C-alpha positions as CSV (number, residue, x, y, z in Angstrom):
1,M,4.9,10.4,226.2
2,Q,6.9,13.2,226.5
3,A,7.4,15.2,229.8
4,A,5.7,18.8,229.6
5,A,8.1,21.7,229.9
6,V,9.1,23.9,233.3
7,S,9.1,27.0,233.1
8,S,12.2,29.1,234.5
9,T,10.3,31.8,234.5
10,P,9.2,32.5,238.4
11,D,5.4,33.2,239.0
12,L,5.8,36.7,240.4
13,E,1.8,37.4,241.2
14,R,2.3,33.9,243.3
15,L,6.0,35.1,244.8
16,R,4.0,38.6,245.7
17,R,1.3,36.8,247.6
18,T,3.6,35.1,249.4
19,M,5.9,37.9,250.7
20,A,2.8,39.0,251.9
21,D,1.5,35.8,253.6
22,C,4.8,35.3,255.3
23,Q,7.4,38.4,255.6
24,L,4.5,40.8,256.2
25,R,1.6,39.2,257.9
26,T,4.4,37.1,260.2
27,F,6.2,40.6,261.3
28,D,3.0,41.8,262.9
29,I,1.9,44.3,260.1
30,T,-2.3,43.5,260.3
31,N,-3.4,47.0,258.5
32,A,-5.0,45.8,255.6
33,A,-4.9,48.5,253.8
34,V,-0.8,48.4,253.7
35,I,-1.2,44.8,252.9
36,D,-3.4,45.0,249.8
37,A,-0.7,47.9,249.1
38,F,2.0,45.4,248.7
39,E,-0.1,42.7,246.9
40,A,-0.7,45.4,244.4
41,V,2.0,46.5,243.3
42,P,4.5,44.9,241.5
43,R,8.0,44.9,243.1
44,E,10.0,43.3,239.6
45,K,9.3,46.9,238.0
46,F,11.5,48.5,240.7
47,V,14.5,46.0,241.0
48,S,17.4,45.9,238.9
49,P,17.0,43.4,236.0
50,A,19.4,40.9,237.6
51,D,16.9,41.1,240.4
52,V,13.8,40.3,238.7
53,A,13.7,36.3,240.5
54,V,14.6,38.0,243.7
55,A,12.4,41.1,243.7
56,Y,10.1,39.5,246.3
57,S,12.8,37.4,248.9
58,D,13.7,39.5,252.2
59,A,16.9,40.4,251.1
60,I,18.0,44.1,251.1
61,L,18.2,44.5,246.8
62,S,20.1,47.8,245.7
63,A,19.9,50.2,242.2
64,S,22.0,52.1,241.1
65,A,21.9,55.6,238.8
66,G,24.8,58.2,238.1
67,G,27.0,56.4,240.3
68,T,25.0,56.2,243.5
69,E,23.8,52.9,244.9
70,R,20.2,52.9,246.6
71,A,19.5,49.9,248.5
72,L,16.1,48.9,248.5
73,L,14.3,48.6,252.5
74,A,13.1,45.3,253.1
75,P,9.8,44.5,252.4
76,M,8.8,43.7,255.6
77,V,10.9,46.7,256.8
78,L,9.6,48.8,254.7
79,A,5.9,47.7,255.5
80,R,6.0,48.0,259.2
81,L,7.3,51.6,259.3
82,L,4.2,52.5,256.6
83,Q,1.6,50.9,259.5
84,G,3.5,52.7,262.2
85,A,2.7,56.0,260.4
86,D,-0.9,55.7,260.1
87,I,-1.1,57.1,257.2
88,T,-4.9,58.7,255.7
89,A,-5.8,58.6,251.7
90,G,-5.6,62.8,252.4
91,D,-2.3,62.8,252.9
92,K,0.7,64.3,250.9
93,V,4.0,62.3,251.5
94,L,7.9,63.0,250.6
95,D,9.7,59.7,250.0
96,V,13.4,60.8,250.9
97,A,15.8,58.8,248.7
98,G,13.0,56.6,247.0
99,G,15.4,55.4,244.2
100,L,13.5,53.6,241.8
101,G,9.9,54.3,243.3
102,Y,8.8,51.2,244.8
103,S,8.3,52.8,248.0
104,A,6.2,55.8,246.7
105,A,4.4,53.1,244.0
106,V,3.3,51.6,247.4
107,L,2.5,55.2,249.4
108,A,0.5,56.0,246.2
109,R,-1.8,53.6,246.9
110,L,-2.1,54.6,250.6
111,A,-2.6,58.3,250.3
112,A,-3.6,61.0,248.1
113,D,0.1,62.8,246.7
114,V,3.6,61.2,246.7
115,T,6.7,62.5,246.1
116,S,10.1,60.5,245.5
117,L,13.1,62.4,246.0
118,D,16.7,61.2,245.2
119,V,19.7,62.7,244.2
120,E,20.2,61.4,240.4
121,A,18.3,62.4,237.9
122,G,18.5,58.4,236.5
123,F,16.4,57.2,239.2
124,A,13.8,60.0,238.8
125,V,13.6,59.1,235.1
126,S,13.2,55.5,236.2
127,A,10.4,56.1,238.8
128,N,8.4,58.5,236.6
129,G,8.0,56.0,233.5
130,A,7.0,53.1,236.1
131,F,4.9,55.5,238.1
132,A,3.2,56.1,234.3
133,A,3.0,52.4,233.5
134,L,1.0,51.7,236.4
135,G,-1.0,54.7,236.5
136,A,-0.2,56.2,239.4
137,T,-1.0,59.6,238.7
138,N,-0.7,60.7,242.5
139,A,3.3,60.0,242.3
140,R,6.3,61.9,241.2
141,A,9.7,61.1,241.4
142,V,12.4,64.5,241.7
143,T,15.7,65.0,241.6
144,G,17.9,66.7,244.5
145,P,19.7,66.6,247.8
146,L,18.6,64.2,250.1
147,E,19.1,66.4,253.3
148,K,17.2,69.2,252.0
149,G,14.3,67.5,251.5
150,W,11.8,69.2,248.5
151,A,10.7,72.5,249.9
152,A,8.1,73.1,246.8
153,K,5.7,70.6,247.6
154,A,6.1,71.4,251.4
155,P,4.5,71.2,254.2
156,Y,4.0,67.5,254.3
157,D,2.2,65.1,256.3
158,L,4.3,62.1,255.9
159,I,8.0,62.0,255.3
160,L,9.3,58.8,255.0
161,V,13.2,58.5,255.1
162,N,14.4,55.3,252.7
163,G,16.9,53.9,255.2
164,A,19.3,54.5,258.2
165,V,20.4,57.8,259.6
166,E,22.3,58.7,261.7
167,E,22.6,62.5,262.1
168,G,21.6,65.8,260.0
169,Y,18.1,64.7,259.3
170,E,16.4,67.0,261.8
171,P,16.1,70.5,259.2
172,L,13.6,67.4,257.7
173,F,10.9,68.3,260.6
174,D,10.7,71.8,259.2
175,Q,8.7,70.6,255.9
176,L,6.4,68.8,258.2
177,A,3.0,70.2,258.4
178,P,1.3,70.4,262.3
179,G,0.4,67.0,262.8
180,G,2.5,65.6,260.3
181,R,5.2,62.9,260.8
182,L,8.5,61.3,259.9
183,I,9.5,57.5,260.0
184,A,12.9,56.4,259.1
185,V,14.9,54.1,260.7
186,V,17.7,55.6,263.5
187,R,21.4,54.2,264.3
188,H,22.9,55.6,267.3
189,P,26.9,55.1,267.7
190,G,28.1,51.6,268.2
191,Q,24.8,50.2,266.7
192,T,24.8,47.7,264.1
193,G,22.6,45.2,262.2
194,R,18.9,45.2,263.8
195,A,20.2,46.9,266.5
196,A,18.8,50.3,265.0
197,K,15.6,51.5,266.1
198,A,12.6,52.6,263.7
199,M,11.1,55.5,264.8
200,R,8.6,57.6,264.4
201,F,8.8,61.9,264.8
202,D,5.6,64.0,265.2
203,R,5.2,67.4,264.7
204,L,3.2,68.3,267.4
205,P,0.5,72.2,266.7
206,S,3.3,73.5,269.0
207,G,6.0,73.2,266.8
208,V,7.6,69.8,269.5
209,I,8.6,67.1,267.8
210,A,7.5,64.2,269.6
211,R,9.7,60.9,269.6
212,K,8.5,56.9,269.8
213,W,10.5,53.8,268.9
214,L,8.5,51.8,266.8
215,F,10.5,48.2,266.2
216,D,14.3,47.2,265.5
217,A,15.5,46.8,262.3
218,A,18.2,47.0,260.1
219,A,19.0,49.0,257.2
220,T,22.0,50.6,255.1
221,T,22.9,54.3,256.1
222,L,22.4,56.8,253.8
223,K,25.1,58.9,252.7
224,P,23.9,62.3,253.8
225,F,22.8,61.3,257.1
226,A,25.9,59.1,258.3
227,R,27.8,60.6,261.3
228,V,30.9,62.6,260.6
229,P,33.5,60.6,262.2
230,A,35.1,62.2,265.2
231,F,38.3,63.6,264.9
232,V,41.1,61.9,266.9
233,F,43.9,62.9,268.7
């Protein structure tokens, strides 16, 4: 009897469920809507072709366009950030450094309107193509400087910064609606690896920005928000 051929093609749907069970649920992610969104969005559509087989690993994957490289947040970090953001179905969201659009596609299942912002037009072309293929009509990708946000759609109920920030992100608070939130991984001087802090910033009705620590996290620092080295004599 001839042995059945063994397929080398990964079962991506099974891997997606495994990601939810073994990465999200074990990292204190209990919000059913967030987990459902991650189980519904095919992450393999938003990674480089070479990374499709590892699309659901806990590694930080990267993609590039026009000479700019963008690292995806690990699924468990992104999911816990979104859980900490308390997203509602009517929220308008800005996704800063959205890259190929994965986080925006997840957000599109949780919020009413999502704008993914990145600096290279190639990211927007790929992201918009993926949104169209998935029927995510409430998401679109645009091109512009990360540090300037996207004033055309402001104010936002939520701004997600897709990576670590060190300084220069505070002007984004001006694009938050009263009661709006900004979530990001903040790295202070001397912090490396998971020593950085996932933070939530709330714009109070008075305009004051309140800060809340969510959890320790690892993320790649975004160049526009990197600390400028101090001049040493």
